[in-house]
N, C-alpha and C positions, 0 to 999 in steps of 0.2 A: 830152578835157580836156588842156590844154597841160601838157607836162612841167614847165615852169617853175612852174606853180601847184602841182603836186604837190611839187616840190622845196622850194618856199617853205613850204608847209604842214608838211611833215615836219621841215624845219630848225627852224621855229618851235617845234614840239612838243619836239624833242630839246633845243634850247637852253634852253627854259623848265624842262624837267625837270633838266637839268644844273645850273642855277642854283638848284635847290631848290623850284621851284613844284610844287604838288600836281597830280597827273595830270588831274583834271577841269578845272582852270584851263588847263593847257597844251593839252589837247584842244580846249576851246571856243575858245581863241585861234587855234589852227591852223584850225579851221572858219571863223572870222571872216576869216582871211587868204585862204582859198579864195574865200569869198563876196565879198570886196573885189575880187578879180581877175575873178570870174565872178558878178556879181549875179543872173544869170538862173538860177543853180542854187538850188533851194530849200534851206532850212536842213536839212530831213530828208535830202535827197539828199547834201548836203555832209557831214553827219555820217557817213553810210555810206561815202562816198568816202574821207574822211580816216581813218576807222577802218581801212578796208582797206589804205590806203597805209602807215599806221603799222605794222600787223601784218606786212605784206610786208617792210617795212624791218627790222623786228626779227626776222624769220624765224619768225613764228608761223603 
């Protein structure tokens, strides 16, 4: 998966959280960003990828 898609998804999540959006909304929007860049990735797989990326970024 391209590093730019990863960066865009994580940035989306972090910015939405920073501006007070609820975690589920921020997460689903980050998944949508990934799928817009890579429509071949299933929603299920995209959710797992984004969750992993966010956890890695946050140090979990």
